[in-house]
N, C-alpha and C positions, 0 to 999 in steps of 0.2 A: 389316580396322580399322585402317589403319596409325596410328601413334603416333609423336610427336616422339620423335626418338634422346634427347633431356636429359631426356624423362619418364619413360620407360622404365630408363632409367641412374639415374635418381633415387627409384624406386619400388625398385631393388633394391640401393643403397647400403646399405651396414652403418655404425653407428656406434655406440660405447659408448655402454651402458643403454640399447639400443633393445630394446624389448619384440616380441612377435610372431616371427614363423620368419625362419632367416638369410636371405640375398640368394636365395642359388640355388633353395633349398628353399620361396621366393616363387614364381619364375618357375614352377615347375611345378604349386604350388597355385593358381595365378592363371590357367594356361592350363585345369585341370581346373574352375574356378568358371563361367568366359568360356564355355568348350564346355557346360556341363553346360545354364545357364543359356539359352546362345544355342539349344539345340534346346528348353525349354519354352517360351522366346515365340514361334519362328519357328512351331512347332506348332499352334499356334490362327488366326494370319494366313494359312497354306500351305494350310490347306483349303477358308477360304472360298471363295478364289477357283475349286477342285475340286467347291464343292456340286450344279450343274447335271449335271456330267457323272458324279457320284457317283449323283446322283437316277434319268439315265437308265441306269447300267450294272446297278445293282441292283435296277431297276424300283421303283421307289418314286417320293412325288411329294415337290414342293419344300419344301413344309409339314413335310414326314418329315426331308425330306435334313439341312434346317437343325438338329437335334436334335444329328447326327453333331458342329457345331462347339459348342452350348448344351449338351451334356452335359459336354465339357472345362470351359468355364466356371464350370458350375454345382459341378462335383465339386471343384475345383479351390479356388474360392471358402469353400467347406464347410470344409475339411481344413486351413487358412491357422493359425487360430490354435491348434486340437488340434498338429499336428505342431510348430509352436513349441514346445507345453510339452512334450511329447516326448521333443525333440531333449534336454532337461538329465536325463531319465532315462536316456536313450541314448547319450548320446552325440554332439556335431552330426555330426560325421566320420560317422559309423556312417549316419546318417539320411538324410547327403546321400547316401551312396554308395549305400543302401540305395533311396532315390528314385532314383536312378539307372538301380539295375540292373533296376526294378521297370518304367519307363520304356523304359528299350530291349528291354526283352522284349516290353512291350505293342505295340512299334511294332512289331515280327515280326508279332505277331499282328492287327496293322490292316494289313500287307501283305499276308500270306495268307487274309483275311477275304474271304470269297463271298456271305457274308448279310448283312443289314442289322444283325439282331441282337447277329449276334456282332461286326460293327464299330462299334455301339453300347457293347457290353462292354468292348472293348479300348481305345474313347476314354475309357472312363470309368475303367479301370487306369491308363493311361498321365498323367491328369487327376492321380490317386495321388499316382504317382510326379514329377511338375511340382510338386504342393502340398507336396511333402516337400523338395523343393530351392529354391522360391521362397521358403517359408515363414522359413527361416535363414538366405538367402545372405547379406546386408547384417552381420548379426551373425558371420559367419565371415570375412569380410574384416577385420573388429575382431581378430581373434586370427591372422590371417594375417600383419598389416600392424602396424609399430609406429604406436605414436596421432600421431606427427605428420603420418603417411602417411594418415591417415584421410580427409580427405575428398579427395585425389586416387585412393584404391581405390574409395571408392564415385562416385567421377566414373566411373571405369570400368567400373561396375558400369551406372551410367544409359545410357554410350554402347553398352552393350550391347543392352539393354532398347532402344534408337533404334534401331540396326541389324535385329535381330528385325524392328518395326514395318514399317523402311522395305522391306526384303528381303522381308518372308513371301511377300506378293502377287506378285512377281515373279519369286522363284524357284516359286514355284510353277508361274507359267505355264509357265515355263522348260520344267519338269521336264514339264508335259502336253503340251509341244510337243515333246518329242523321246523322250518313254515313257509308259508306260500308269498309270494313278492309285495302285496301289502302288507306286510307287515314290517316293512323296512320302512314305509310311513308313518304305520299305526303306531310305532314305538317312540314317536318324537311326540304322540299328545300329552300321555302322561306327565313326559319330562316337562315340554313345555306349558301344561298345567302347574306343573311345580314354581318353573321358574318366574314363573307369572305372580303366584304369590308372593314370591320372594322379592320381586320387582315394586309390587304396589307396596310391598311394607319397609324397604330398605333401601331401596335409592333415592339419593337426595333431589330435594324438587327445587327448581325453579322457575322463578317469574319469568313467562315469555319477553320478550325482546320486540315492542311493537313494530309497524312494519312490512311492507311487502315482499314478496319474493319476486327477484330480479327472475320473470317468467321466459323472458327472450334467451339469458346468460345459462339459465336451467336447458329451452329447450336444444339448443347448442351444444350443451357439455355431454345431454344423453346421447344427442346422434353423432356428436366427435368419440367418446366413449364406446357405445356400443357399435357402430361404424369400424372404429380402429380393431378390437376385437375380433368382429366376424370377419374381416378383410385378413386379419392374422391367422386365423381359425381355418379360414379357406385354402389359405398357401401351405399352412403348416401339414395340411391334410392334401397339398399336390392338386388343390383345385383354385391354381392363381388365373382363372381366366378374367373375362368383361369384368360380369360383377362384382368379383373381389377388387378389382384394380379401379372401379367407377365408383365402390362404395368407400374404400380407401381413400381416393381427390375428393368425395363428400366429406370426408371427416375430416382431412386437411384442412377444406374453406369451412367448416364451423370449429377449427382452429383457433384460424387467424380470427375468425368474427367473435368467436369467442374471448379472446385479449383483447379485442377494439370493444368489443362490449363493457368488460369488466376494467378498461381503463376510463370509462365516460359515465359508467352507470351509476346512478347517487347510492343507490344500495345493490354491489356487486355481488354475485353468488359467491366469488373466493375474491375475499379482499386481498390487492394486491399488496398491502403492507405484509401480509408474510410474507414474500418474498423479497422484501426491503432487510430482512435477518437474511444476514449469508449462514449462518449456522443452520437454520432450519432449511434455505435451498438446498446447501450443500449434502445438508441429511438426506435430502427427500431423491437427488439425483445418487450420492449413492446406493440408496436404497435401490433406485430402479435397474443401476448396473449389477447390483449383486444379486437380485430376484431374477434378473434374465441369468446369470448365470446358473440358478440354482433351479431354474424352467429347463436350464437345457440339459441339466442333468437331471433332473427326476423323469424328461421323456426316452434321453439318449440313452440310458444306463438299462430301462429294461429289454431293449433291442439290442444291445449289447449280449446282456446276458443268455437270451433265448437265439438268439442268432448268430456269434460268435462262440459262444462257449457252449451252446447247447445242453442248457439248463430249460426245468418244465417251469410253467407258469407261476405254479405254487412257491417251486424254490427261489423263482427271480423275486420275489414278494417277502421271502425270507431273508435274501442276501441284501434287499432295498431298505428293509428296517433300522439298523443300526442308526441309521442317518440320524429321522427324525426322532429315536428314540433318544440317541445323547443329548441332542438340542432338550430333551425333557430334562434330563439332568442337570446339564450347562446354562439353561435359558435364566432360571431363579439366580443361581450363584451368578450371573453379567450383570443379573439386573441390579444385586445389591452391590456390584465391585463399584457399579457405576451412580450409586449413590454416596459413594467413598471419593469415587476417583475424576478421570477424565474421560467419560463417556466416548470423547473421539478416540482416543487412546487405546484403551478397553478393547472399541470396534474394529481400530487398524489392525491389533492383535488378531483378533478373531479373522477377519480379511486377510490375512499371511496366512495362518494355518490354513482355511479355505483353500485358497490359491494353492497351498503346497499340495492337500489333499485332491483338487483339481488337477494335479499337474502328475499326482501318482495316478488317477485312474487313466492317462490316457495309454499305461503301462499295461495296462489288463488287454488278454488275449484269449485265443482259443485254450492255451496251457495252463493260465490261469486256476489258481485253487481258489477252494472257499476260502482260506482264511487269506490270501491277497486280496480280495474283495474287501472281507470283513474289515482288516483293517484300515484301508482307504478311504472307504465310506464312510469309517466313525470317525474318523480323522475329519473330514467334509461336516460332519456336524458336530464336533469341537466345535472348530471354526465357527460355523454357522451362528451354532447356541451362542459365541462370544460377543458376534456381530450385532443379533440382530435388537435384542431387547436393548443396550444401550445407544444404540442407533435411532433406535425407536424414541427414546426416552430424552435423548438431545434433538430430536426433531418435535414433540409434543413439550419439551419443556424449555425451547428456549424463544414462545412465544408466548402472548400475553393469555389467559383463562380465557378471556373473552376472545381470543382469536382460536383456541383450540378445539373448536368443535370441527371450523375449516381446515384446521393441521390433521383433525384425523381423517377427513375424507381424504383431504391429499395424498396421507401416507397409504389407506385404502386404496386407492385409484393409480398409486406407481407400480405397487407390489401385484395389481394385478394387468397392468398394464408390462409390467416389467417380465412378468411368466409367460401372459401370452406372447411377447416379441420371443421370448426363448422357445416356446415349441413351437412359432413356425419357423423358426431357423433353420430347428432340428429337420423340418420337414423340408426348407426346400435346399438343403445339404444333402439330403439322403436322397433326393428329386436330380439332384445331378449327375452329369454322367462320371464323373470326378469325387464323390461326395463318399463320404465315408462315415460311421459311428465316431472314429478318432479324429476326424477332422471336426464334428459337431463340438466334440470336448474340447478342442482346443479353441474353438469361437468363443464357450462355455472360461475358459482359464483367461483370454485376453479383457473379458468383460470382467472379471474377476481383478486383475491386475488393475483396471480404471477405474473401478470403484475404489482398489484399495491407495493408488496413488491422490484420487479425489482427498478421500480418508486422511492421507498423511496430510495433505496440505490443510486441511480444516480444524489441524489438531490443535495448534496453538490457541486459533480462534473460539475453540471449546474451551482451552484454560482460563483465556481472558475472562471470557462471557462467567465460569464459574466462580473469579472473584470479582465481581461484580455485586 
């Protein structure tokens, strides 16, 4: 992930009155953050391409093998809010290092697994470690870097995630081409140990905040988040039966109970003071609708490429890569712009371009050329790259440092929920007698329009907040 030399120099320069870490410490802390986040993101996509191989090697059915991927997503989603709250009690650096340690150890367990049951258990343990890291990543950037560089730092976070999305399938295919499937997980061990060494050395220390964890709130959030992701996943695969409906109903009950609990608990899991800041609330909702639209496209486009345009799975992956690759280029630039200007205005501009790209994708058909696909997906990547880092900066930067860990957990939760909802909607639409891939993309367009409208509405608030 090469970065412009002037950007790197700017990230690590020191000025009088800077908060955050000194320049040299920032370098090591940033490397620890990028390495850990990259492992957590890559490990989702890197396994998907290996599911047929795993099914054959472990003598299980294809439907059973899907749980090797699903358990990772379910456990990660379930624990995001809880770990964000736990970080205040133990210190963010301890939670991140602990999560990285668990993830690395579980990766070794996955590599040594010789049964489906043991591999599934180790994947769940991997997800525990990933949730610990992902729940507080953006808030750690806030205490690593000076406030004047927060947007650029979060832009790097967006770049890291985009690289993981782009490289996961390709890296997984490459490993399977030259080695056996356990190396999909074994490769994490030396990289994880490197990140652990850097994290122990450089991540900023925090004193724990005394107090108990809101156990009831944590339990309800776990059921609420994992249940909703499970139900949406079932709907997305056309399994919207009694189990999916009852799980979704239970999630709604837990959501209502969770809201009641947070209003009355002495030390709530998610302080509702977060949502008294309109800039934070708008950024969270905008993020959810934007990720819903992206989730629709990420699931719908491969189907469109292969079933409508008739391209091979490998070419389908190639046609998709302009989207995340362009985000890798635009993300750091957008973060730097957000440090200098109105993040909401930059996000709105990005959402406008993203919407244009999504509208253009609805025009693809069986006669479309590769060039027709590439410029449309690249336009979506430009728009999303401009949107994501400034919106994340607005979300994390609009609340106090004390609440930034909770804000980080909410950010990760709305991202996961939005993507899951987008996946489920594609499955539901394709299951309808009148459903089509084009209709799915139009649903994504509507979601992007809602995100853009809300982002434009909150733009004056963001401008006023920056002048304070």
